[in-house]
DOVOFI-414501 format. One line per field, with one value per residue (C-alpha): z, y, x; residue number from 1; chain. Coordinates in steps of 0.5 Angstrom, whole numbers, plus 500, padded with zeros to 3 digits. Each point is the difference from the previous one (the first is absolute). Layout:
residues N
Z	(Z, ...) $
Y	(Y, ...) $
X	(X, ...) $
seq	(NUM, ...) $
mol	(A, ...) $
//
This chain:
residues 416
Z	(420, 506, 503, 504, 508, 501, 506, 500, 504, 498, 493, 493, 497, 493, 498, 493, 499, 506, 506, 508, 505, 506, 506, 506, 502, 504, 503, 500, 496, 494, 499, 498, 493, 494, 494, 493, 494, 494, 503, 505, 508, 505, 507, 504, 504, 507, 505, 507, 501, 498, 504, 495, 494, 497, 496, 497, 498, 495, 495, 495, 495, 495, 496, 494, 503, 505, 506, 505, 505, 505, 504, 508, 500, 505, 499, 506, 498, 501, 496, 504, 497, 503, 498, 505, 504, 507, 505, 505, 507, 505, 507, 505, 500, 497, 493, 498, 495, 498, 496, 503, 501, 501, 500, 506, 498, 506, 497, 494, 503, 508, 505, 495, 498, 493, 498, 493, 497, 500, 492, 501, 506, 496, 494, 505, 503, 493, 498, 506, 498, 493, 502, 504, 507, 503, 507, 502, 507, 503, 506, 502, 504, 493, 498, 504, 495, 494, 499, 500, 495, 495, 501, 499, 494, 497, 501, 498, 493, 502, 507, 499, 499, 506, 508, 503, 508, 504, 508, 505, 507, 501, 502, 494, 500, 493, 500, 502, 498, 507, 503, 508, 502, 499, 500, 498, 504, 496, 498, 497, 496, 497, 498, 497, 496, 497, 499, 497, 495, 497, 499, 497, 496, 501, 503, 505, 503, 498, 507, 506, 505, 506, 499, 508, 506, 504, 507, 502, 496, 501, 494, 500, 499, 494, 497, 502, 496, 494, 500, 500, 494, 496, 502, 496, 494, 501, 502, 498, 504, 507, 501, 506, 499, 506, 505, 505, 499, 506, 497, 493, 504, 504, 493, 496, 505, 498, 493, 496, 498, 493, 500, 505, 498, 504, 498, 498, 496, 500, 505, 504, 502, 506, 497, 501, 507, 503, 498, 494, 495, 505, 501, 492, 499, 505, 499, 492, 499, 495, 501, 496, 502, 499, 499, 497, 497, 507, 498, 494, 504, 497, 493, 501, 497, 507, 504, 506, 495, 498, 502, 501, 498, 504, 502, 499, 506, 500, 503, 507, 499, 504, 495, 495, 504, 496, 505, 500, 492, 500, 505, 497, 493, 501, 499, 493, 499, 501, 495, 495, 500, 500, 494, 496, 501, 498, 494, 504, 504, 508, 500, 496, 505, 506, 497, 498, 507, 503, 494, 502, 508, 499, 494, 503, 501, 495, 500, 498, 498, 498, 495, 496, 494, 495, 499, 507, 500, 494, 504, 506, 496, 497, 507, 499, 495, 504, 503, 506, 502, 507, 499, 499, 505, 505, 498, 501, 507, 502, 498, 503, 507, 500, 499, 505, 498, 502, 503, 501, 494, 504, 505, 507, 499, 494, 502, 506, 495, 497, 503, 505) $
Y	(518, 495, 497, 494, 499, 498, 499, 502, 502, 507, 499, 504, 497, 501, 501, 501, 505, 503, 499, 500, 501, 497, 504, 498, 496, 501, 494, 503, 506, 503, 499, 506, 499, 503, 500, 501, 500, 504, 506, 500, 499, 499, 500, 502, 494, 499, 494, 500, 494, 502, 494, 494, 500, 493, 496, 506, 498, 506, 500, 506, 503, 505, 505, 503, 506, 496, 500, 494, 497, 496, 496, 497, 494, 498, 501, 503, 498, 492, 497, 497, 497, 495, 498, 495, 494, 502, 494, 500, 498, 499, 504, 494, 496, 505, 499, 507, 499, 506, 501, 497, 507, 506, 508, 504, 507, 504, 503, 503, 506, 499, 499, 502, 507, 499, 498, 498, 504, 497, 499, 497, 495, 498, 498, 496, 496, 499, 498, 495, 497, 499, 496, 495, 503, 499, 502, 508, 502, 507, 504, 506, 502, 501, 507, 500, 498, 501, 494, 496, 505, 498, 493, 500, 504, 496, 493, 502, 497, 493, 500, 493, 498, 502, 500, 507, 500, 506, 501, 504, 501, 508, 506, 505, 506, 501, 507, 501, 493, 500, 494, 499, 493, 494, 498, 493, 501, 497, 506, 503, 493, 501, 507, 499, 494, 504, 506, 495, 497, 507, 502, 493, 500, 493, 496, 496, 500, 494, 500, 504, 501, 503, 504, 500, 497, 505, 498, 504, 495, 492, 497, 496, 506, 502, 493, 500, 506, 498, 494, 504, 504, 493, 498, 506, 499, 507, 496, 493, 498, 502, 502, 502, 504, 500, 496, 496, 492, 500, 505, 496, 494, 504, 504, 493, 497, 505, 501, 496, 505, 499, 504, 503, 506, 501, 502, 494, 500, 498, 506, 499, 493, 501, 496, 494, 500, 504, 495, 503, 495, 494, 503, 501, 493, 497, 504, 500, 508, 503, 504, 507, 503, 507, 504, 493, 504, 504, 506, 500, 498, 493, 502, 502, 508, 503, 501, 504, 506, 500, 506, 499, 506, 504, 497, 493, 496, 496, 506, 498, 492, 498, 495, 506, 504, 500, 496, 495, 500, 499, 494, 497, 500, 493, 497, 503, 498, 493, 501, 503, 493, 496, 504, 500, 492, 500, 505, 504, 507, 501, 502, 493, 496, 503, 499, 493, 499, 502, 496, 494, 500, 498, 499, 504, 506, 506, 506, 507, 504, 507, 505, 506, 498, 495, 497, 498, 497, 496, 498, 498, 496, 496, 497, 495, 497, 499, 493, 500, 493, 496, 502, 507, 501, 496, 505, 506, 497, 499, 506, 504, 497, 503, 507, 505, 505, 507, 504, 499, 500, 506, 505, 498, 503, 497, 493, 500, 500, 493, 493, 502) $
X	(487, 500, 506, 497, 502, 507, 504, 507, 506, 503, 502, 498, 494, 498, 493, 499, 505, 499, 505, 498, 506, 497, 504, 496, 494, 494, 497, 493, 500, 503, 508, 504, 502, 504, 496, 503, 496, 500, 497, 506, 500, 495, 503, 494, 498, 502, 500, 497, 504, 507, 503, 497, 504, 499, 495, 496, 493, 498, 495, 502, 496, 504, 496, 503, 502, 504, 495, 501, 495, 502, 495, 502, 504, 495, 493, 497, 493, 502, 506, 505, 506, 504, 507, 502, 497, 501, 500, 495, 499, 494, 500, 500, 493, 496, 500, 502, 505, 504, 507, 506, 502, 496, 501, 500, 497, 502, 506, 497, 498, 501, 506, 506, 503, 498, 493, 497, 494, 493, 501, 507, 497, 495, 504, 505, 494, 497, 507, 501, 493, 502, 506, 496, 499, 493, 501, 501, 500, 498, 497, 496, 506, 504, 500, 495, 495, 503, 504, 493, 497, 506, 500, 492, 501, 506, 496, 493, 501, 502, 497, 497, 508, 503, 500, 500, 502, 499, 500, 497, 502, 502, 496, 501, 496, 497, 500, 508, 502, 504, 501, 498, 502, 497, 492, 497, 494, 494, 497, 506, 502, 493, 501, 507, 497, 495, 505, 505, 495, 498, 507, 502, 494, 498, 494, 505, 506, 504, 505, 498, 506, 500, 507, 502, 497, 496, 501, 494, 495, 500, 502, 494, 496, 504, 499, 493, 499, 504, 496, 493, 503, 502, 493, 497, 504, 505, 506, 502, 506, 503, 507, 505, 506, 506, 496, 503, 499, 494, 496, 500, 498, 494, 498, 500, 495, 495, 501, 505, 506, 502, 507, 505, 504, 507, 507, 504, 506, 508, 501, 493, 499, 496, 494, 504, 501, 494, 495, 497, 502, 499, 492, 500, 502, 495, 494, 501, 501, 504, 506, 501, 507, 500, 507, 503, 506, 501, 497, 505, 506, 500, 500, 508, 498, 502, 506, 503, 500, 493, 496, 493, 495, 496, 494, 502, 498, 506, 504, 497, 501, 507, 502, 501, 505, 507, 503, 494, 500, 508, 500, 494, 503, 503, 493, 499, 507, 497, 495, 504, 504, 495, 497, 506, 500, 492, 501, 495, 500, 500, 493, 498, 504, 497, 493, 501, 502, 494, 496, 504, 498, 493, 495, 495, 505, 498, 505, 498, 506, 498, 504, 499, 504, 498, 507, 499, 493, 503, 506, 496, 495, 506, 501, 494, 504, 507, 500, 505, 502, 500, 508, 499, 495, 505, 505, 496, 498, 507, 503, 494, 500, 507, 497, 498, 495, 502, 494, 492, 496, 495, 502, 497, 493, 498, 503, 496, 494, 502, 499, 494) $
seq	(1, 2, 3, 4, 5, 6, 7, 8, 9, 10, 11, 12, 13, 14, 15, 16, 17, 18, 19, 20, 21, 22, 23, 24, 25, 26, 27, 28, 29, 30, 31, 32, 33, 34, 35, 36, 37, 38, 39, 40, 41, 42, 43, 44, 45, 46, 47, 48, 49, 50, 51, 52, 53, 54, 55, 56, 57, 58, 59, 60, 61, 62, 63, 64, 65, 66, 67, 68, 69, 70, 71, 72, 73, 74, 75, 76, 77, 78, 79, 80, 81, 82, 83, 84, 85, 86, 87, 88, 89, 90, 91, 92, 93, 94, 95, 96, 97, 98, 99, 100, 101, 102, 103, 104, 105, 106, 107, 108, 109, 110, 111, 112, 113, 114, 115, 116, 117, 118, 119, 120, 121, 122, 123, 124, 125, 126, 127, 128, 129, 130, 131, 132, 133, 134, 135, 136, 137, 138, 139, 140, 141, 142, 143, 144, 145, 146, 147, 148, 149, 150, 151, 152, 153, 154, 155, 156, 157, 158, 159, 160, 161, 162, 163, 164, 165, 166, 167, 168, 169, 170, 171, 172, 173, 174, 175, 176, 177, 178, 179, 180, 181, 182, 183, 184, 185, 186, 187, 188, 189, 190, 191, 192, 193, 194, 195, 196, 197, 198, 199, 200, 201, 202, 203, 204, 205, 206, 207, 208, 209, 210, 211, 212, 213, 214, 215, 216, 217, 218, 219, 220, 221, 222, 223, 224, 225, 226, 227, 228, 229, 230, 231, 232, 233, 234, 235, 236, 237, 238, 239, 240, 241, 242, 243, 244, 245, 246, 247, 248, 249, 250, 251, 252, 253, 254, 255, 256, 257, 258, 259, 260, 261, 262, 263, 264, 265, 266, 267, 268, 269, 270, 271, 272, 273, 274, 275, 276, 277, 278, 279, 280, 281, 282, 283, 284, 285, 286, 287, 288, 289, 290, 291, 292, 293, 294, 295, 296, 297, 298, 299, 300, 301, 302, 303, 304, 305, 306, 307, 308, 309, 310, 311, 312, 313, 314, 315, 316, 317, 318, 319, 320, 321, 322, 323, 324, 325, 326, 327, 328, 329, 330, 331, 332, 333, 334, 335, 336, 337, 338, 339, 340, 341, 342, 343, 344, 345, 346, 347, 348, 349, 350, 351, 352, 353, 354, 355, 356, 357, 358, 359, 360, 361, 362, 363, 364, 365, 366, 367, 368, 369, 370, 371, 372, 373, 374, 375, 376, 377, 378, 379, 380, 381, 382, 383, 384, 385, 386, 387, 388, 389, 390, 391, 392, 393, 394, 395, 396, 397, 398, 399, 400, 401, 402, 403, 404, 405, 406, 407, 408, 409, 410, 411, 412, 413, 414, 415, 416) $
mol	(A, A, A, A, A, A, A, A, A, A, A, A, A, A, A, A, A, A, A, A, A, A, A, A, A, A, A, A, A, A, A, A, A, A, A, A, A, A, A, A, A, A, A, A, A, A, A, A, A, A, A, A, A, A, A, A, A, A, A, A, A, A, A, A, A, A, A, A, A, A, A, A, A, A, A, A, A, A, A, A, A, A, A, A, A, A, A, A, A, A, A, A, A, A, A, A, A, A, A, A, A, A, A, A, A, A, A, A, A, A, A, A, A, A, A, A, A, A, A, A, A, A, A, A, A, A, A, A, A, A, A, A, A, A, A, A, A, A, A, A, A, A, A, A, A, A, A, A, A, A, A, A, A, A, A, A, A, A, A, A, A, A, A, A, A, A, A, A, A, A, A, A, A, A, A, A, A, A, A, A, A, A, A, A, A, A, A, A, A, A, A, A, A, A, A, A, A, A, A, A, A, A, A, A, A, A, A, A, A, A, A, A, A, A, A, A, A, A, A, A, A, A, A, A, A, A, A, A, A, A, A, A, A, A, A, A, A, A, A, A, A, A, A, A, A, A, A, A, A, A, A, A, A, A, A, A, A, A, A, A, A, A, A, A, A, A, A, A, A, A, A, A, A, A, A, A, A, A, A, A, A, A, A, A, A, A, A, A, A, A, A, A, A, A, A, A, A, A, A, A, A, A, A, A, A, A, A, A, A, A, A, A, A, A, A, A, A, A, A, A, A, A, A, A, A, A, A, A, A, A, A, A, A, A, A, A, A, A, A, A, A, A, A, A, A, A, A, A, A, A, A, A, A, A, A, A, A, A, A, A, A, A, A, A, A, A, A, A, A, A, A, A, A, A, A, A, A, A, A, A, A, A, A, A, A, A, A, A, A, A, A, A, A, A, A, A, A, A, A, A, A, A, A, A, A, A, A, A, A, A, A, A, A, A, A, A) $
//
């Protein structure tokens, strides 16, 4: 007896006298279900992705003895279902078109106190693609190396439908995996490119960023090296992360820069005053804000009582001390007020505000939870009026953000 594939929320499904109680859903693997048949109960299927609990796609076959076979909800061999038409944007004048909201993959298994398993990370990345995301951001330093491997495996079935961005610029020992400063020498860039291509399992990197400007290597050499990689077909587009405006201009003169990736959000407004957005506008460069939700703070889920786990990199950030969290709560209060008026969430307002700044801005929020992913993507449909934006601008101007975004030694690597 064959039940056709069905998409449901967690309810009972009648199937020719047998019922299936959906308890959890796996985005790319088997769902954990309770099967009741004439032969009794079968409850031995477990999920590699416990966070995802909605829209179960199941093909179930119940044999006379009550056996059940569940096929994956996303076929890893190539089936790619989308259930939302995501708006798209072009990164500057490059004609590189991506979803209006991308997915920053770093936090899936790096930088925070908790990490997803490889299977869980793959499931969430595929869930993002299923929902219309076409822009995925990773880097060799995330893990290191393992984040690229996860992203590559997750996106292999839909490689021709997505844009993968990764980064070079650090000196990482391949054996010990320890980081020893910056390294953007031409030979290192070429070496990292080949290694990233292998880990990602792709023939060309769609967008290759210099992760941080190396003061020991002229940016013209860096841009020239990436230009050679583009000519060889190993890289398609060149990007920079956290550069100074003059560095952008010098690099762009050698090899057109497709995108800049800097921190930008309602509590990190530096690109508005340090010449970065101005340079993007003038040169036709796209802008990709990382940490667009203030590393979680702007979601409204944190306060002075929040305890960060061991290994969470936010423990070293001045803005995440209890005192700073308390003083900066006024910014979250502003977002909550606007969100209430727009029937949205604080996170959606924070992302919608970024999208409203320029048509070539594409934020890349990250998350480890499906419901947060869907919440973030919903921001693309939140329309902020001129009056809304004026209200936010006026209220935000009266707020002084407490604490630097990075400690001094990390801040020194930006804006070069």
